[in-house]
Structure formats: C-alpha cells, structure tokens
C-alpha positions as CSV (number, residue, x, y, z in Angstrom):
1,M,-4.4,-11.2,-28.3
2,A,-6.1,-12.3,-25.1
3,E,-3.9,-14.1,-22.5
4,A,-5.1,-17.6,-21.6
5,I,-5.3,-19.3,-18.2
6,T,-2.0,-21.0,-17.4
7,H,-1.7,-24.0,-15.1
8,A,1.5,-25.2,-13.4
9,T,2.5,-27.4,-10.5
10,G,5.2,-26.8,-7.9
11,R,6.6,-29.2,-5.3
12,R,8.9,-28.8,-2.3
13,K,9.5,-31.5,0.4
14,T,6.1,-33.1,0.8
15,S,4.1,-30.0,-0.4
16,V,2.3,-29.8,-3.7
17,A,0.9,-26.5,-5.1
18,R,-1.4,-26.2,-8.1
19,V,-1.1,-22.7,-9.5
20,R,-3.5,-21.0,-12.0
21,L,-2.3,-17.7,-13.6
22,L,-5.1,-15.5,-14.8
23,P,-4.9,-12.0,-16.5
24,G,-5.8,-9.5,-13.8
25,T,-4.7,-7.0,-11.2
26,G,-2.2,-8.9,-9.0
27,S,-4.4,-10.6,-6.3
28,V,-3.0,-13.8,-4.9
29,T,-5.3,-16.3,-3.2
30,V,-4.1,-19.6,-1.5
31,N,-6.7,-22.2,-0.7
32,G,-9.5,-19.6,-0.9
33,K,-7.8,-17.0,1.4
34,P,-5.7,-14.0,0.6
35,V,-2.0,-14.8,0.6
36,A,-1.3,-12.7,3.8
37,D,-4.0,-14.5,5.7
38,Y,-2.8,-18.0,4.7
39,F,1.0,-17.4,5.1
40,H,1.1,-15.3,8.3
41,R,4.9,-14.6,8.0
42,E,5.8,-11.7,5.7
43,T,9.0,-13.5,4.7
44,L,7.0,-16.4,3.2
45,V,4.8,-14.0,1.3
46,M,7.9,-12.2,-0.1
47,E,9.4,-15.6,-1.0
48,L,6.5,-16.8,-3.0
49,T,5.9,-13.5,-4.9
50,S,9.6,-13.1,-5.7
51,P,9.2,-14.6,-9.3
52,L,6.6,-11.9,-10.0
53,V,8.8,-9.1,-8.6
54,E,11.8,-10.3,-10.5
55,T,9.9,-10.4,-13.8
56,H,8.0,-7.1,-13.1
57,T,4.6,-8.9,-13.6
58,R,3.2,-8.3,-10.1
59,D,0.2,-6.3,-11.3
60,R,-0.5,-8.2,-14.6
61,Y,-1.8,-11.5,-13.2
62,D,-4.2,-12.9,-10.6
63,I,-3.0,-16.1,-9.1
64,V,-5.2,-18.8,-7.6
65,V,-3.3,-21.5,-5.7
66,H,-4.4,-24.8,-4.1
67,C,-1.7,-26.4,-2.0
68,H,-1.6,-29.3,0.5
69,G,0.9,-31.4,2.4
70,G,3.9,-30.4,4.5
71,G,4.2,-27.2,6.4
72,K,3.9,-23.5,5.6
73,R,7.6,-23.2,4.6
74,G,7.4,-26.1,2.2
75,Q,4.1,-24.9,0.8
76,A,5.6,-21.4,0.1
77,G,8.5,-23.0,-1.8
78,A,6.1,-25.1,-3.8
79,V,3.9,-22.1,-4.6
80,R,7.1,-20.1,-5.7
81,L,8.1,-22.9,-8.1
82,G,4.5,-23.2,-9.4
83,I,4.3,-19.5,-10.1
84,A,7.7,-19.5,-11.8
85,R,6.7,-22.4,-14.0
86,A,3.3,-20.8,-14.9
87,L,5.0,-17.5,-15.8
88,S,7.5,-19.3,-18.1
89,L,4.6,-21.0,-19.8
90,A,2.5,-17.8,-20.1
91,N,5.5,-15.8,-21.5
92,P,8.5,-17.8,-22.8
93,D,10.6,-14.6,-22.9
94,L,10.6,-14.6,-19.1
95,R,12.1,-18.1,-18.9
96,A,15.8,-16.9,-19.1
97,A,15.4,-14.4,-16.2
98,L,13.6,-17.0,-14.1
99,R,16.2,-19.6,-14.8
100,R,19.1,-17.2,-14.0
101,T,17.6,-16.4,-10.6
102,G,17.0,-20.1,-9.8
103,F,13.2,-20.0,-9.6
104,L,12.7,-22.8,-12.1
105,T,15.0,-25.3,-10.2
106,R,13.1,-27.7,-8.0
107,D,14.7,-28.2,-4.6
108,P,15.2,-32.0,-4.3
109,R,15.8,-32.1,-0.6
110,G,13.4,-34.2,1.5
111,K,13.4,-36.1,4.7
112,E,15.7,-39.1,4.8
113,R,14.1,-42.3,5.8
114,K,14.7,-43.9,9.2
115,K,16.9,-47.0,9.1
116,Y,16.4,-50.1,11.2
117,G,18.6,-50.6,14.2
118,Q,18.8,-46.8,14.7
119,P,16.5,-44.2,16.3
120,G,16.5,-42.0,13.2
121,A,18.0,-41.6,9.7
122,R,21.6,-41.0,10.9
123,K,21.5,-41.0,14.7
124,R,22.7,-44.2,16.4
125,F,21.7,-45.7,19.7
126,Q,24.2,-45.0,22.5
127,F,27.2,-47.4,22.5
128,S,27.9,-49.3,25.6
129,K,31.3,-51.1,25.8
130,R,30.2,-53.1,28.9
C-alpha cells in the first residue's frame, strides 16, 4: 500500500503554515529552504520536529512547508501543529500519542486589541489628580 500525500494547516498567533507530508527520507523544507536555514535557532527546529520525534517517524516522511505571517516563533508553532495534524491524518494510530503530548491542541493566545482612551490593550495613561 503506497502512502499518499497528506495536507494539513497549522496556525499560531498570526502565522499560518500549510504542511505537505510525503513519503521519503526525513528532509524538512520551509518556504523553499532547509529548516535549519529558515529557522536559525536550534530550539525552534527542535520544537517543530518534536511531533516526528515523539511518534518515531523522523525518517519516514519528507515535509514541505509554506508559512507566512507573524514572527519566527509563531511560525514554528504553526508548523508544529500542521505537522502533528498531517501525521494524524496519514496514520490515525498516532493520533492518541499526539493528543496525549498536546501537539494537536491549537494555542488560542493572540494579541489583545488596543482600547480607545488607553495607550494599549491594558495600559492606562498616567493619572493626574491635579
């Protein structure tokens, strides 16, 4: 049985990552670059490959990612969610392990909007009694 290409989307803050999972040798490319060249910090590379490491599928799939929006940290979180979703679609047996480690949960935190009469979302202008 040949494995098919699996597509999934991950989001984090304002970042969106479209992930394609292909049968292969374990190469990861993000926006046409190797993952280490796109995410310069080793911690971000470790974060986004953690679903593969957890499910022991690091060398079974090639991953092609297109991501945009936000910063590198948010993009890494979006890619991690996309990879986890694609793995659960490609192999439903992995879903329980991914769910248990929290990789399938989308982080809903985002920037709170600025309110009128204030300089930011929560900060107030300095109070002057006189």
